[in-house]
C-alpha positions in Angstrom: -3.5 15.3 -1.8 -3.9 11.7 -2.9 -3.3 9.8 -6.1 -6.5 9.1 -8.0 -5.3 6.7 -10.7 -3.0 3.8 -10.8 -1.6 1.6 -8.0 -0.6 3.5 -4.9 0.3 3.0 -1.2 -0.4 5.4 1.6 -1.6 8.1 -0.7 1.4 8.1 -3.0 2.2 6.4 -6.2 4.3 3.3 -6.3 8.1 3.6 -6.5 9.3 4.3 -10.0 6.4 6.5 -11.0 8.5 9.7 -11.0 7.9 13.0 -9.4 5.7 15.8 -10.8 6.7 19.1 -9.2 3.8 21.1 -10.5 1.3 18.5 -9.3 3.1 18.4 -5.9 2.8 22.1 -5.3 -0.9 22.1 -6.2 -1.8 19.5 -3.7 -3.9 20.7 -0.7 -1.6 19.1 1.8 1.4 21.0 0.3 -0.4 24.3 0.4 -1.6 23.9 4.0 1.9 22.9 5.1 3.4 26.0 3.5 0.8 28.1 5.3 1.7 26.4 8.6 5.3 27.3 7.9 4.4 30.9 7.3 2.2 31.2 10.4 5.0 29.7 12.6 7.5 32.1 11.1 5.2 35.1 11.8 4.6 34.0 15.4 8.2 33.4 16.6 9.7 36.2 14.4 7.2 38.8 15.8 7.8 37.9 19.4 11.6 37.8 18.8 11.7 41.3 17.3 8.9 43.1 19.0 7.8 40.9 21.9 10.0 42.4 24.5 9.9 46.0 25.6 11.4 48.1 28.4 8.9 49.2 31.0 8.9 52.6 32.6 9.9 51.3 36.0 12.6 48.8 34.8 15.4 48.9 32.3 15.1 45.1 31.7 13.1 44.1 28.6 10.0 42.2 29.5 7.4 40.3 27.5 4.6 42.3 26.1 2.0 39.7 27.2 1.5 40.9 30.8 5.2 40.9 31.4 5.0 37.0 31.4 8.3 35.8 29.9 7.1 32.2 30.0 4.3 33.0 27.5 6.8 34.5 25.1 9.3 31.7 25.5 6.6 29.1 25.0 5.3 30.8 21.8 8.9 31.1 20.4 9.7 27.5 21.1 6.5 26.2 19.5 6.9 28.4 16.5 10.6 27.5 15.9 9.9 23.7 16.1 6.8 24.0 13.9 8.9 26.0 11.4 11.6 23.3 11.2 9.0 20.5 11.2 7.2 22.0 8.2 10.4 22.0 6.2 11.2 18.4 7.2 7.7 17.1 6.3 7.8 18.9 3.0 11.0 17.0 2.2 9.4 13.8 3.4 6.4 14.4 1.1 8.8 14.7 -1.8 10.7 11.6 -0.9 7.6 9.5 -0.1 6.8 8.3 -3.7 10.4 7.0 -3.9 10.0 4.7 -0.9 9.8 1.2 -2.3 9.0 -0.4 1.1 5.4 0.0 2.3 6.4 -0.4 5.9 8.6 2.7 5.6 5.7 4.7 4.1 3.6 3.6 7.0 6.1 4.9 9.6 6.4 8.2 7.7 2.6 8.7 7.6 2.2 7.7 11.2 5.0 10.2 12.2 3.2 13.0 10.2 -0.1 12.1 11.9 1.3 12.0 15.4 3.3 15.3 15.1 0.4 17.2 13.4 -2.0 16.1 16.0 0.3 17.0 18.9 1.2 20.5 17.4 -2.5 21.2 16.8 -3.0 20.8 20.5 0.1 22.7 21.5 -0.9 25.6 19.2 -4.3 25.7 20.9 -2.5 25.9 24.3 -0.3 28.7 22.9 -3.3 30.6 21.6 -5.2 30.3 24.9 -2.1 31.4 26.9 -1.3 34.4 24.7 -4.9 35.5 24.5 -5.3 35.2 28.3 -2.1 37.1 29.1 -2.9 39.8 26.5 -6.3 40.3 28.1 -4.6 40.8 31.5 -2.1 43.4 30.1 -3.3 46.7 31.6 -0.4 49.0 30.8 0.0 49.1 27.1 2.2 52.2 27.0 5.0 51.6 24.5 3.7 48.2 23.7 3.4 47.3 20.0 -0.3 46.3 20.1 -0.5 45.3 16.4 2.4 42.8 16.9 0.7 41.3 20.0 -2.6 40.9 18.2 -0.9 39.4 15.1 0.8 36.9 17.3 -2.5 35.8 18.9 -4.2 35.7 15.5 -1.6 33.6 13.8 -1.5 31.2 16.7 -5.2 30.7 16.2 -4.6 30.2 12.4 -1.9 27.6 13.2 -4.5 25.5 15.1 -6.6 25.3 12.0 -3.7 24.4 9.6 -2.2 21.8 11.8 -5.6 20.3 12.4 -6.1 20.0 8.6 -2.6 18.4 8.3 -3.6 15.9 10.9 -6.8 15.1 9.0 -4.9 14.6 5.8 -2.4 12.3 7.5 -5.2 10.3 9.0 -6.8 9.9 5.5 -3.5 8.7 4.2 -3.0 6.3 7.0 -6.5 4.8 6.7 -6.2 4.5 3.0 -3.0 2.6 3.3 -4.5 0.2 5.8 -7.8 -0.4 4.2 -7.0 -0.4 0.5 -4.8 -3.2 -0.7 -3.1 -1.8 -3.8 0.0 -4.2 -3.6 -1.2 -7.8 -4.1 0.1 -10.4 -1.8 -0.2 -14.1 -2.4 -0.5 -16.8 0.3 -0.3 -20.5 -0.3 -2.7 -22.7 1.5 -1.0 -25.5 3.6 -1.6 -29.0 2.3 -4.1 -31.2 4.1 -2.3 -34.0 5.9 -5.4 -36.1 6.5 -6.3 -37.0 3.0 -4.2 -39.4 0.9 -4.5 -37.3 -2.2 -4.7 -33.6 -2.8 -8.3 -32.4 -3.1 -7.7 -31.1 -6.7 -6.2 -34.4 -7.8 -8.7 -37.1 -6.5 -8.2 -40.5 -8.2 -10.9 -41.6 -10.5 -12.7 -45.0 -10.0 -11.3 -47.9 -12.0 -13.8 -50.1 -13.8 -12.1 -53.2 -15.2 -13.5 -54.4 -18.6 -14.5 -58.1 -19.0 -12.7 -60.0 -21.7 -15.1 -61.9 -24.0 -13.3 -64.5 -26.4 -14.1 -64.2 -30.0 -16.3 -67.0 -31.4 -15.8 -68.2 -35.0 -18.8 -69.6 -37.0 -18.1 -73.1 -38.5 -19.1 -73.9 -42.0 -22.3 -75.8 -42.4 -22.0 -79.6 -43.0 -24.3 -79.5 -46.0 -21.7 -77.7 -48.1 -19.4 -80.2 -49.9 -15.7 -80.0 -49.1 -14.1 -79.3 -52.5 -10.6 -79.4 -51.1 -10.9 -83.1 -49.7 -8.1 -85.4 -51.0 -8.9 -88.6 -52.9 -8.8 -91.9 -51.1 -5.4 -93.7 -50.9 -4.9 -96.5 -53.4 -2.1 -99.0 -52.5 -1.1 -99.9 -56.1 -1.5 -97.0 -58.3 -1.5 -97.9 -62.0 1.1 -96.2 -64.1 0.1 -94.0 -66.9 0.5 -95.2 -70.5 0.1 -98.8 -71.9 -1.8 -101.0 -69.4 -1.0 -104.4 -71.2 2.7 -104.1 -71.1 4.3 -107.1 -69.1 7.8 -107.0 -68.1 9.9 -109.9 -69.4 10.8 -112.9 -67.4 14.5 -113.8 -67.0 
C-alpha cells in the first residue's frame, strides 16, 4: 500500500517518479478496493434482478425482505454509490503520485478516509436491516432464498472491506502528517536588540605601543679616522720654497 523507499508524501512517491501498473495492482489497498467494488455490485444487482417478487395475494412486486420496500431501496442505493465510489477512488489512487502539491494529496486522503469510514457504518446499517427483515420473513413461497442470503452475506463482507479501506486511509493520513519527507526551510528573524549579529561579534581591539628605535653610538676611545686636518691660513705651495717673486 505504501512506498517503502525514497521520498514520499501521504503514502505515494513524489511527483515525477512515474507509475508502475503491476506494483499498483498488487497493493493491498487496490485489492481491497476491487473487492469492495465486486461486493457492492453483487448486492445491488441481486436485489435489482431477484429482490422483488409477486406475492400470492397481490399482483404488485414486493421486496423479498418481509415485503419491506424501504430495505431493498436502501440496499440498492448504498450499493450503487459504493460501486461508483470504488471506481472514482481507484482513479484517484492512480492520479495521486502525479500530484505535485502536498495539500492536494492531503485533501484526497482525507476524502478517502471520511468516505470509507462513513460507508463502513452505512454497510453495517444495511446488514442489520436486511438480516432483521429476512428473519421476519415468514412466507418464503416463491422467494429466491439464495439471493436473499447472498445479499445479506455480501453486505456483511462490505463492512469488512470498507473498514480496511478506512484503516489504510488513516495510515496514509497519519504518515503524511507525522513524517516530513519534503524539507522546509525557515529563516530565523534577526535580533533587533543587539548591535551586531550573534555570529559576527566584533573582536576586541588591542592597540600596540610604539617604541622608538635606539641607535648605539660609537665609543669615544676609537680614533676618528675621517677627521679633517686643522685649517692653515697660509698654505705653502708645493715645489721650490726659496723662490722669491721679483720686485718691480
